[in-house]
C-alpha positions in Angstrom: 13.1 -4.5 41.4 10.4 -1.9 40.5 13.1 0.4 38.5 14.2 -2.4 36.9 11.0 -3.6 35.4 10.5 -0.2 34.3 12.8 -1.0 31.4 10.5 -4.0 30.4 8.7 -1.8 27.5 11.9 -0.8 25.9 13.1 -4.7 26.3 9.9 -5.9 24.7 9.8 -3.5 21.8 13.8 -3.5 21.2 13.5 -7.5 21.1 10.5 -7.3 19.1 12.0 -5.2 16.5 15.6 -6.3 16.5 15.0 -10.2 17.1 12.0 -11.5 15.3 12.1 -14.4 12.8 13.2 -12.5 10.1 15.9 -10.8 11.9 16.9 -13.9 13.5 17.7 -15.5 10.1 18.8 -12.6 8.2 21.3 -11.6 10.8 22.5 -15.3 10.9 22.6 -15.4 6.8 24.7 -12.0 6.9 27.0 -13.1 9.1 27.4 -16.8 7.4 27.8 -15.1 3.9 29.6 -11.7 5.0 31.2 -12.4 8.3 30.4 -9.2 10.4 30.8 -6.8 7.3 27.5 -5.6 8.1 28.3 -4.7 11.9 28.1 -1.1 11.0 24.6 -1.3 10.0 23.5 -2.8 13.2 25.3 0.1 14.9 23.7 3.0 12.5 20.2 0.9 12.9 20.4 1.1 16.7 21.1 4.9 16.9 18.6 5.6 14.7 16.0 4.1 16.5 17.0 5.3 19.6 16.7 8.8 18.1 13.4 8.4 16.8 11.8 5.9 19.9 13.2 8.8 22.1 11.0 11.5 20.3 8.0 9.3 20.4 8.2 8.3 24.1 8.7 11.8 25.0 5.8 13.2 22.6 3.4 10.3 24.7 4.8 11.6 27.9 4.8 14.9 27.7 1.3 15.2 25.7 -0.5 12.2 27.1 -1.3 10.9 23.5 0.5 8.6 21.1 2.2 9.8 18.3 0.1 8.4 15.5 -3.0 10.7 17.3 -1.1 13.8 16.8 0.2 13.2 13.6 -3.3 12.9 12.2 -4.2 16.1 14.3 -1.1 18.2 13.3 -0.6 17.0 9.6 -4.2 16.2 8.5 -6.2 13.0 7.8 -4.5 12.6 4.3 -0.8 12.6 5.4 -2.0 10.3 8.4 -3.8 8.0 6.1 -0.6 7.5 4.0 1.1 6.9 6.7 -1.5 4.0 7.9 -1.8 2.6 4.8 2.2 2.1 4.5 2.5 0.7 7.7 -0.4 -1.1 8.2 0.3 -3.2 5.3 3.7 -3.9 6.4 2.5 -4.3 9.9 0.0 -7.1 9.1 1.9 -9.1 6.8 4.9 -8.9 9.6 2.3 -10.3 12.1 2.0 -13.4 9.9 5.2 -13.8 9.8 5.8 -13.8 13.5 2.7 -16.2 14.0 4.4 -18.5 11.8 7.9 -17.9 13.6 6.3 -18.8 16.6 5.3 -21.9 14.8 8.3 -22.6 13.5 10.4 -22.4 17.2 7.6 -25.1 18.2 8.5 -27.1 15.2 12.1 -27.1 16.2 11.1 -28.3 19.8 8.4 -30.8 18.6 9.2 -31.9 14.9 5.5 -31.2 14.4 4.9 -28.9 11.3 4.7 -25.3 11.9 1.4 -25.1 10.0 -0.4 -27.4 12.3 0.9 -25.0 15.2 -0.4 -21.8 13.5 -3.8 -21.8 14.3 -2.7 -22.9 17.8 -0.5 -19.9 18.0 -3.2 -17.4 16.5 -5.4 -18.4 19.1 -3.2 -18.0 22.1 -2.1 -14.9 21.0 -5.7 -13.5 20.7 -6.2 -14.5 24.2 -3.5 -12.9 25.7 -4.2 -9.7 23.9 -7.7 -9.7 24.8 -7.3 -10.8 28.6 -3.9 -10.4 29.8 -2.5 -7.1 31.1 -0.2 -5.1 29.2 2.6 -5.0 32.1 2.3 -8.9 32.1 3.2 -8.9 28.4 5.8 -6.8 28.6 7.5 -8.4 31.8 6.9 -12.0 30.8 7.8 -11.8 27.1 10.5 -8.7 27.2 12.5 -10.5 30.0 12.3 -14.3 28.7 13.5 -12.8 25.6 16.9 -12.1 27.2 17.6 -15.7 26.9 19.0 -15.1 23.6 22.0 -13.7 25.5 23.1 -17.3 25.3 24.5 -16.4 21.8 26.7 -13.9 23.3 28.0 -16.4 26.0 28.2 -19.0 23.1 30.8 -16.4 20.9 33.2 -16.1 23.6 33.2 -19.7 24.2 33.6 -20.5 20.5 36.9 -18.3 20.8 36.9 -17.1 17.0 38.9 -13.8 16.7 36.6 -10.7 15.4 39.4 -9.6 13.1 39.0 -12.9 11.4 35.6 -12.4 10.3 35.7 -8.7 9.1 35.5 -7.8 5.9 35.7 -4.1 4.2 33.2 -5.0 1.7 32.0 -8.3 0.1 33.9 -11.3 0.6 34.8 -13.7 -2.5 32.0 -15.3 -4.1 29.7 -12.2 -3.1 29.1 -9.1 -5.0 28.3 -5.3 -4.3 24.8 -5.5 -5.0 24.2 -8.4 -2.8 25.9 -6.7 0.2 24.0 -3.3 -0.2 20.7 -5.6 -0.3 21.5 -6.8 3.3 22.3 -3.7 4.5 19.0 -2.2 3.5 17.3 -5.3 5.0 18.8 -5.2 8.2 18.7 -1.2 8.4 14.9 -1.3 7.6 14.7 -4.2 10.5 15.9 -2.0 12.9 13.7 1.0 12.2 10.4 -0.9 11.5 7.1 1.6 11.6 5.4 -0.5 14.3 8.4 -0.3 16.8 7.7 3.5 17.3 3.9 3.3 17.4 4.2 0.1 19.7 6.4 2.2 22.0 4.6 5.5 22.0 1.4 3.7 22.4 2.9 1.5 25.3 3.9 4.8 26.8 0.5 6.1 27.0 -0.8 2.4 28.2 1.7 3.0 31.2 0.3 6.2 31.8 3.6 8.0 31.6 3.8 11.7 32.4 6.5 14.3 32.2 7.9 12.4 35.5 8.6 9.7 33.6 10.9 11.1 31.1 14.0 9.5 32.5 12.2 5.9 32.6 11.2 6.8 29.0 15.1 7.4 28.2 16.1 4.2 29.9 13.9 2.3 28.2 15.4 3.8 24.9 19.2 3.8 25.7 19.1 0.5 27.7 16.4 -1.7 25.3 17.4 -0.7 21.9 21.0 -1.1 22.2 20.2 -4.6 23.8 18.1 -5.6 21.0 20.9 -4.5 19.0 23.9 -6.5 20.9 21.5 -9.7 20.8 21.0 -9.1 16.7 25.0 -8.8 16.6 25.6 -12.0 18.7 23.5 -14.1 15.9 25.8 -12.3 13.2 29.1 -13.2 15.0 28.1 -16.6 16.1 27.0 -17.5 12.6 30.0 -15.9 11.2 32.2 -18.0 13.6 30.6 -21.4 12.5 29.4 -21.0 8.9 31.4 -17.9 7.4 34.7 -20.1 7.2 32.9 -23.0 5.6 31.2 -20.9 2.9 27.8 -22.5 4.1 24.4 -20.4 3.9 22.1 -20.2 6.5 18.0 -20.3 6.0 16.4 -22.1 8.4 16.1 -21.8 12.4 17.7 -24.9 13.3 21.1 -23.6 11.3 20.7 -20.5 13.5 20.3 -22.1 16.8 23.6 -24.6 15.7 26.3 -22.6 17.3 24.8 -22.2 20.8 23.9 -25.9 20.5 27.7 -27.0 19.6 28.7 -25.0 22.9 26.1 -26.0 25.4 24.6 -29.2 24.0 21.0 -29.9 24.7 20.6 -27.0 27.5 21.7 -24.9 24.9 19.4 -25.6 22.5 16.6 -25.4 25.0 17.3 -22.1 26.0 17.6 -20.9 22.3 14.2 -22.4 21.6 12.8 -20.7 24.6 14.4 -17.3 23.4 13.1 -17.9 19.9 9.8 -18.4 21.2 9.7 -15.6 23.6 11.1 -13.1 20.8 8.8 -14.3 18.2 5.7 -14.1 20.2 6.9 -11.0 21.5 7.1 -9.9 18.2 3.4 -11.1 17.3 2.3 -9.1 20.2 3.7 -6.0 19.1 2.6 -6.2 15.8 -0.7 -7.2 16.5 -1.5 -4.5 19.0 0.1 -2.0 16.8 -2.5 -3.1 14.1 -5.0 -2.0 16.4 -3.4 0.9 17.7 -2.9 2.6 14.4 -6.4 2.1 12.9 -8.0 3.1 16.3 -5.9 6.0 16.6 -6.8 7.2 13.2 -10.6 6.6 13.4 -10.8 8.0 16.8 -11.8 5.3 18.7 -11.4 3.8 22.2 -8.3 2.1 22.3 -5.7 0.3 24.3 -5.2 -2.6 27.3 -6.1 0.0 29.7 -9.6 -0.1 28.8 -12.1 -2.8 29.1 -12.4 -5.0 26.1 -16.0 -3.8 26.1 -15.0 -0.5 26.0 -12.8 -0.6 23.2 -14.4 -3.8 21.2 -13.4 -2.1 17.7 -10.0 -1.8 18.5 -10.1 -5.2 19.7 -12.0 -6.4 16.5 -9.2 -5.1 14.3 -6.6 -7.0 16.2 -8.7 -10.1 15.6 -9.0 -9.7 11.8 -5.1 -8.7 11.7 -4.6 -12.0 13.3 -6.8 -13.7 10.8 -5.4 -11.9 7.9 -1.8 -13.3 9.1 -3.0 -16.7 9.4 -4.5 -16.6 6.0 -1.3 -15.5 4.4 0.4 -18.2 6.0 -2.1 -20.7 4.7 -0.7 -20.0 1.2 2.3 -22.2 2.6 4.8 -18.9 1.9 7.7 -19.6 4.2 7.7 -17.5 7.1 10.9 -16.2 6.8 10.8 -15.5 3.2 7.6 -13.4 4.2 9.5 -11.8 6.4 12.3 -11.1 4.4 9.8 -9.3 2.0 8.3 -7.2 4.4 11.8 -5.7 5.7 12.0 -4.4 2.1 8.5 -2.6 1.9 9.3 -1.6 5.4 12.0 0.1 3.9 10.0 1.6 1.4 7.6 2.8 4.0 10.1 4.3 6.4 9.8 7.9 5.4 6.0 8.0 6.0 6.6 6.9 9.7 9.5 9.1 10.5 9.2 12.4 9.0 5.9 13.1 10.6 7.5 11.9 14.2 10.3 14.6 13.4 7.6 17.2 12.8 5.6 16.5 15.9 8.7 16.4 18.0 9.3 20.0 17.3 6.2 21.3 17.8 5.6 23.5 20.9 1.9 23.2 21.0 2.1 19.7 22.1 5.4 20.0 23.8 6.2 23.4 25.2 10.0 23.4 26.3 10.3 19.5 25.7 10.8 19.8 21.9 13.8 18.5 20.0 17.0 19.9 20.9 19.8 20.7 18.4 21.4 17.1 18.9 18.0 15.3 18.3 17.3 17.6 15.4 20.8 16.9 13.8 20.3 13.1 14.3 16.6 13.0 13.2 17.5 15.0 9.7 20.6 12.6 9.5 18.6 9.6 9.6 15.8 10.8 7.5 18.3 11.1 4.7 19.6 7.6 5.3 15.7 6.2 5.5 15.1 8.2 2.0 18.2 6.5 0.3 17.0 3.1 1.7 13.6 3.7 0.5 14.5 4.5 -2.8 17.1 1.5 -3.0 14.9 -1.1 -1.7 12.8 -2.3 -4.7 15.7 -2.2 -7.2 18.1 -3.9 -4.9 15.5 -6.5 -4.3 15.0 -7.1 -8.3 18.7 -6.9 -9.1 19.9 -9.5 -6.5 16.6 -11.7 -6.9 16.4 -11.1 -2.6 20.0 -11.7 -2.0 20.4 -14.8 -4.0 22.9 -13.0 -6.1 
């Protein structure tokens, strides 16, 4: 049982990265409009995040310090400040979207407007991040998020041949611009900056050492592919139900429909639980990542391994991040639309995150004989090129396609 729970950090990170509120709807919408034409993007994204998360976990386990801390020391405060600025903006906006996503899940369960749930969710989130142990957070929400496996089962129950849902490009009624817009958004969702910061900082919270390198790799190579599988299941079920009807998907209730059609009220209840766990887990990741990055850059005490009074400034940043996220939501911007914007902005910020990680992972001063091997460096460079291409294309595609509207 202890070994099973050892992968909980990877599961929580992966579910928060692959199945947050924006990804839930983005994957479902991509499936409804394009079938499974974007399945390759999820595969590429899983390989990319596994490559860089493995580097981040190894750096933290060997050095005993989080990646962001070493980036500042290795590359200097200016480079680290650019990294901090880009990732912090995206992370705080994503935090707001995730709080709204939890509100949407509760709205689906109660029919009470998500905006009325937002203050409640924000307060519960603050209490959880302030008082609950890190291991409790990762075990409870990481494992509860696995209830979204109901979409995998639902797909097989629907009995649709995946060959009928495959397109080598955009299907009739769609164009290449919109196709690539969704490709960039889905790729960015797999490699959002806060994932590696959270995973690396979580390794320090768990006090990993060189002896835990195997645990780190199990987290990466089990957790992230599992998150990718759940995202693909959302795409598949949406494609099976909505694509033949040429119907778009843009609400949480529509995303839940395939499971509800297959398993009735019980299926809907399980889906709502999964949505809640996944979005609340993502809110925890982004909330903690807000505090992690600022505190590590400024050299403050940080983390849940310390008592709140010993890391007061870290917890203050987390509270401010939550309040800013709530303020953004009270503009009445739709949480799903907000997350779609942050995914595109995240694509622009990706090079600032992943180039420094690649540099640090090759530094023998920190890692000794555990620096990147040839395969890790080849994958790192290849995905850095892809990341740069996505960063360059993100904003033009957003403008040309009017946020994927065609």
